[in-house]
C-alpha positions in Angstrom: 34.4 -13.7 -63.3 35.4 -17.3 -62.8 38.7 -16.1 -61.3 36.9 -13.7 -58.9 34.6 -16.5 -57.8 37.4 -18.9 -57.1 39.3 -16.2 -55.2 36.3 -15.5 -53.1 35.9 -19.1 -52.2 39.5 -19.3 -51.1 39.1 -16.2 -48.9 36.2 -17.9 -47.0 38.7 -20.7 -46.0 42.0 -18.9 -45.7 44.9 -21.2 -45.4 48.0 -19.5 -44.0 48.1 -19.2 -40.2 44.6 -20.5 -39.9 45.4 -23.0 -37.2 46.3 -20.1 -34.8 42.6 -19.3 -34.4 40.5 -22.2 -33.3 36.8 -22.1 -33.0 36.9 -22.3 -29.2 39.0 -19.2 -28.7 35.9 -17.0 -28.8 37.2 -14.6 -31.4 35.2 -13.5 -34.4 37.2 -12.7 -37.5 35.9 -11.3 -40.8 38.1 -11.4 -43.9 37.2 -8.8 -46.6 39.1 -9.1 -49.8 39.9 -6.1 -52.0 41.1 -7.5 -55.3 43.1 -5.9 -58.1 43.1 -8.6 -60.7 44.4 -9.2 -64.1 41.5 -11.2 -65.3 43.7 -12.9 -67.8 45.5 -14.7 -65.0 43.0 -17.4 -64.1 45.2 -18.9 -61.5 45.0 -15.8 -59.2 44.9 -16.6 -55.5 44.1 -14.7 -52.4 45.0 -15.5 -48.8 45.4 -13.6 -45.6 48.6 -11.9 -44.6 51.3 -14.3 -43.6 51.8 -12.9 -40.2 48.4 -11.3 -39.5 47.8 -13.6 -36.5 51.2 -12.7 -35.0 50.6 -9.0 -35.5 47.2 -9.3 -34.0 48.7 -11.0 -31.0 51.3 -8.3 -30.5 48.7 -5.6 -30.8 46.6 -7.4 -28.1 49.5 -7.6 -25.7 50.2 -3.9 -26.0 46.6 -3.1 -25.2 46.1 -1.3 -28.6 44.1 -3.8 -30.5 42.8 -2.2 -33.8 39.5 -3.1 -35.3 41.1 -4.0 -38.6 44.5 -4.9 -40.0 45.4 -4.2 -43.6 48.0 -6.0 -45.6 49.2 -5.5 -49.2 51.0 -8.1 -51.1 52.3 -8.5 -54.6 53.1 -11.8 -56.3 53.4 -12.9 -59.9 49.7 -13.1 -60.4 48.0 -10.6 -58.1 48.2 -7.3 -56.4 46.0 -7.8 -53.4 44.8 -6.0 -50.3 43.3 -7.9 -47.4 41.5 -6.3 -44.4 40.9 -8.4 -41.3 38.1 -7.1 -39.2 38.4 -8.4 -35.7 35.6 -8.6 -33.3 36.6 -9.6 -29.7 33.9 -11.5 -27.9 36.2 -11.9 -24.8 39.6 -10.5 -24.1 41.4 -13.8 -24.3 43.6 -13.9 -27.3 46.3 -16.5 -27.4 49.0 -15.2 -25.1 46.6 -12.5 -23.8 44.2 -15.0 -22.1 41.9 -14.6 -19.3 43.2 -13.4 -16.0 44.4 -15.5 -13.1 43.9 -15.4 -9.3 45.0 -17.1 -6.2 41.8 -18.7 -5.0 42.9 -20.6 -1.8 45.8 -21.2 0.6 46.7 -24.0 2.9 49.7 -24.5 5.2 51.2 -27.1 7.5 54.0 -27.2 10.1 54.9 -30.3 12.2 54.0 -30.0 15.8 57.4 -30.6 17.3 59.2 -27.3 18.2 63.0 -26.7 18.5 63.5 -23.6 20.6 66.6 -21.4 21.0 67.0 -22.8 24.5 67.1 -26.3 23.1 69.8 -25.3 20.7 71.8 -23.8 23.6 72.2 -27.4 24.8 73.4 -28.6 21.4 75.9 -26.0 20.2 77.7 -23.0 21.7 75.0 -20.3 21.2 72.4 -18.4 23.2 68.8 -17.3 22.8 69.9 -13.7 23.0 72.5 -14.1 20.2 70.1 -15.9 17.9 67.4 -13.3 18.4 69.8 -10.5 17.8 71.4 -11.9 14.8 68.6 -13.5 12.9 65.3 -12.9 14.8 64.3 -16.5 15.4 62.9 -17.9 18.7 61.8 -21.3 17.6 61.3 -23.5 14.5 59.2 -26.6 13.8 60.9 -29.9 13.2 59.4 -32.9 11.4 59.3 -36.3 13.0 61.7 -39.0 11.8 59.0 -40.7 9.8 57.7 -37.5 8.1 59.1 -36.5 4.7 58.6 -33.5 2.5 55.8 -35.1 0.5 53.9 -35.8 3.7 53.9 -32.1 4.7 53.2 -31.0 1.1 50.1 -33.3 1.0 48.8 -31.8 4.3 49.2 -28.2 3.0 47.6 -29.2 -0.3 44.6 -30.8 1.4 44.1 -27.6 3.4 44.1 -25.5 0.3 41.7 -27.8 -1.5 39.4 -27.9 1.5 39.3 -24.2 1.7 38.3 -24.1 -2.0 35.8 -26.9 -1.6 37.3 -29.2 -4.3 39.3 -32.4 -4.3 42.5 -33.5 -6.0 40.7 -34.9 -9.0 40.0 -31.4 -10.3 43.6 -30.4 -10.4 45.3 -29.9 -13.8 48.9 -29.5 -12.5 50.9 -29.7 -9.3 54.2 -27.8 -8.9 56.3 -28.7 -5.8 58.9 -26.2 -5.0 61.5 -27.9 -2.8 65.2 -28.5 -2.3 64.6 -31.5 0.0 62.7 -34.0 -2.1 61.8 -37.4 -0.6 64.4 -38.9 -3.0 66.3 -38.0 -6.2 63.5 -39.6 -8.2 60.6 -40.0 -8.7 59.8 -36.3 -8.2 58.0 -35.3 -5.0 55.2 -34.0 -7.3 54.5 -37.6 -8.3 54.2 -38.7 -4.7 51.9 -35.8 -3.9 49.8 -36.3 -7.0 49.2 -39.9 -6.0 48.3 -39.1 -2.4 45.8 -36.4 -3.4 44.1 -38.6 -6.0 44.8 -36.0 -8.6 44.5 -38.5 -11.5 44.1 -35.8 -14.1 47.1 -33.7 -13.1 50.7 -33.6 -14.3 53.5 -31.9 -12.5 57.1 -31.5 -11.5 59.5 -30.4 -8.8 60.9 -26.9 -9.1 64.3 -26.4 -7.6 65.1 -22.7 -6.9 65.8 -22.9 -3.2 64.3 -19.9 -1.3 63.0 -18.3 -4.5 61.2 -21.5 -5.4 57.7 -20.5 -4.4 57.9 -17.2 -6.3 59.1 -19.1 -9.4 56.3 -21.6 -8.9 53.7 -18.8 -8.8 55.1 -17.3 -11.9 55.0 -20.6 -13.8 51.5 -21.5 -12.6 50.1 -18.1 -13.5 51.3 -18.5 -17.1 49.9 -22.0 -17.4 46.5 -20.5 -16.4 46.9 -17.4 -18.7 47.8 -19.7 -21.6 44.3 -21.1 -21.4 45.6 -24.7 -21.1 45.0 -25.1 -17.4 42.2 -24.3 -15.0 43.5 -25.3 -11.6 47.2 -25.4 -10.8 48.4 -26.1 -7.3 51.8 -24.5 -6.2 53.3 -26.1 -3.1 56.4 -24.9 -1.3 57.7 -27.6 1.1 61.0 -28.3 2.8 62.3 -30.6 5.5 65.4 -28.5 6.1 66.2 -30.3 9.4 67.4 -33.3 7.3 70.2 -31.3 5.6 71.3 -29.2 8.5 74.5 -29.9 10.5 73.4 -29.6 14.2 77.1 -29.2 15.2 77.4 -26.0 13.0 76.1 -23.1 15.1 76.1 -20.8 12.0 73.5 -22.8 10.1 71.6 -25.0 12.6 69.9 -22.0 14.2 68.4 -20.8 10.9 66.2 -23.4 9.5 62.9 -25.2 10.2 60.4 -27.5 8.5 57.0 -26.7 6.9 54.8 -26.5 3.8 52.4 -24.1 2.2 50.2 -24.3 -0.9 48.3 -21.9 -3.1 45.7 -22.8 -5.7 45.6 -20.7 -8.9 42.6 -20.5 -11.2 41.3 -18.3 -14.0 39.8 -15.0 -12.8 36.4 -14.0 -14.1 37.0 -10.4 -12.9 40.2 -8.5 -13.4 43.6 -10.2 -13.7 45.0 -10.5 -10.2 48.5 -11.3 -11.5 50.1 -7.9 -12.0 53.5 -9.0 -13.0 56.8 -10.7 -12.1 60.6 -10.2 -12.3 62.8 -13.3 -11.9 66.6 -13.6 -12.3 69.5 -16.0 -11.6 73.1 -15.2 -10.9 75.2 -18.4 -11.0 78.3 -16.5 -9.9 77.0 -16.8 -6.4 76.6 -20.6 -6.5 79.4 -21.3 -4.1 78.1 -19.0 -1.3 75.1 -21.2 -0.4 75.0 -24.9 -1.3 74.9 -28.5 -0.3 78.1 -29.8 -1.9 77.6 -33.6 -2.0 74.9 -35.9 -3.1 74.8 -35.0 -6.8 76.6 -36.3 -9.9 79.7 -34.1 -9.2 80.2 -35.5 -5.7 78.3 -38.7 -5.2 77.7 -40.0 -1.6 80.6 -41.8 -0.1 82.1 -42.5 3.3 84.3 -39.5 2.7 81.5 -37.1 1.9 79.5 -38.3 4.9 82.5 -38.0 7.3 83.2 -34.5 6.1 79.6 -33.4 6.6 79.3 -32.5 2.9 75.6 -33.4 2.7 74.6 -30.5 4.8 74.0 -26.8 4.0 77.1 -24.7 3.7 76.8 -20.9 3.7 78.9 -17.8 3.5 76.6 -15.7 5.6 78.0 -12.3 4.8 77.9 -12.8 1.1 74.3 -14.1 1.2 73.2 -11.2 3.4 74.7 -8.5 1.2 73.3 -10.0 -2.0 69.9 -10.7 -0.6 69.4 -7.1 0.6 70.6 -5.5 -2.6 68.8 -7.8 -5.1 65.5 -8.0 -3.4 65.4 -4.2 -3.3 66.4 -4.0 -6.9 63.9 -6.5 -8.3 61.0 -5.0 -6.2 61.8 -1.5 -7.4 62.2 -2.5 -11.0 59.0 -4.5 -10.9 57.0 -1.6 -9.5 58.4 0.8 -12.1 57.5 -1.6 -14.9 53.9 -1.4 -13.8 53.8 2.3 -13.0 53.4 1.6 -9.3 55.2 2.9 -6.2 55.7 1.2 -2.9 52.9 3.4 -1.6 50.5 1.3 -3.8 51.6 -1.9 -2.1 49.5 -2.9 0.9 51.8 -5.6 2.1 55.4 -6.7 1.4 55.7 -10.5 2.1 59.4 -11.4 1.7 61.2 -14.7 2.1 61.9 -15.3 5.8 65.7 -15.9 6.0 66.8 -13.3 8.5 65.0 -10.5 10.3 67.8 -8.1 9.6 67.6 -8.8 5.9 63.9 -8.1 5.9 64.2 -4.8 7.8 67.0 -3.6 5.6 64.9 -4.2 2.5 62.0 -2.4 4.0 64.1 0.6 4.9 65.5 0.8 1.4 62.1 0.5 -0.2 60.7 3.1 2.2 57.8 0.9 3.4 56.5 1.1 6.9 57.3 -2.0 9.0 53.6 -2.4 9.7 53.1 -3.3 6.0 55.9 -5.9 6.1 55.1 -9.5 7.2 57.7 -11.0 9.5 57.0 -14.4 11.1 60.5 -15.8 11.1 60.5 -15.7 14.9 58.1 -18.7 15.0 59.2 -20.8 12.0 62.7 -20.0 11.1 63.7 -20.3 7.4 61.5 -23.0 5.9 62.8 -22.3 2.4 60.0 -23.0 -0.1 57.3 -22.7 2.6 58.1 -19.2 4.0 56.0 -17.1 1.7 52.8 -19.1 2.0 53.2 -19.4 5.7 53.7 -15.6 6.0 50.7 -15.0 3.7 48.5 -17.2 5.9 49.6 -15.2 9.0 48.8 -11.9 7.1 45.3 -13.1 6.3 44.6 -14.4 9.8 45.8 -11.1 11.3 43.6 -9.1 9.0 46.5 -7.4 7.3 45.8 -8.9 3.9 42.3 -8.4 2.4 40.6 -8.8 -0.9 41.7 -6.2 -3.4 45.0 -5.4 -1.6 48.2 -5.4 -3.7 50.8 -7.7 -2.3 54.5 -7.9 -3.2 56.3 -11.3 -2.8 60.0 -11.4 -3.1 62.9 -13.8 -2.4 66.6 -14.6 -2.9 67.9 -18.1 -2.7 70.9 -20.3 -3.4 72.1 -20.2 -6.9 71.7 -17.2 -6.6 68.0 -17.1 -7.6 66.0 -13.9 -7.3 62.3 -13.3 -7.8 59.4 -10.9 -7.2 55.7 -11.2 -7.9 53.0 -8.6 -7.7 49.4 -9.8 -7.0 46.1 -8.3 -6.2 44.6 -10.5 -3.5 41.5 -12.1 -4.7 39.6 -13.2 -1.6 
């Protein structure tokens, strides 16, 4: 009887894996021991199954959470059977936390505009050729004293104002950019300081044109992990600073701008349906800025050869972008038992109008459900998706409850797609 009492006391304070379930996780657990003891063994011990918490987590992720888990174990002293009775007070297990939503959006573009007619005076090109080849009429260009962090801050303030909060409430800031103010400190540090986000940490995310999709994926998981409540994702690029305006193949493509989305826990259903991101480093030479890093530091030679500007093999990028955006969108929809008919809007990265229309045709989605605004902004790299999303909302094409599909391909190659249910 003494052995039974001691075993019962140990069950009330089980040791193995106990740290996985903290009191603030809103999960009730009852442990009911079933003992088969040799009473002669007074050192008999009982504790929960070694991997019960992990098994419970896996069951929760699959959506098939049992109301009890049984485990049998045999050691030198005791054949024991333990039943864990699990009572969920909320569906927020570790790894299967509360849902996440996009709660606000803000954008900024500099006022100065560079039109196709302006470019006709700079390089051998024409308005007609640019419109036919890439679908761009004009792009916004930052003033000489405006850097990426300045535009990022403006977009961030617009998103915070829409939500009715200030920077002090942010937990993290992710700046998706390939044109940081400087190599270090990160642009996220500069933005954090300007916003007065004294409680936030953050970093720059470098994935070129896929950066904002990667940022949304990362922020969504920070929220779902239960460790963050408000994460700001900013896509901002001053592409005009790394464009060679004597190269007619690249200077017609890019513009400057910024966009930000605020992510928060969702009290209703999870608005983040899923993601699919990939990289393919074999395509690294097809779109790059060769100099300025540790392999080719800045020198008089790199400057004279224009190696600090964007270099692109347009045909290779075009083919890869069309194929991979179609593939990741199709696979992501299949994973979640959806079809393109379930998607209200496709919001792709705005690199080239012909790329976008080719993807839409392959997916079988009506062009009325595809957002294209490249004609007014050009390729703003990290900012294209938030800018296009803003236009979708303002035009009434994106409304609360709609399923929206974001997708992008960028230098690297980087590839990404996100499925969201719009939350406001």
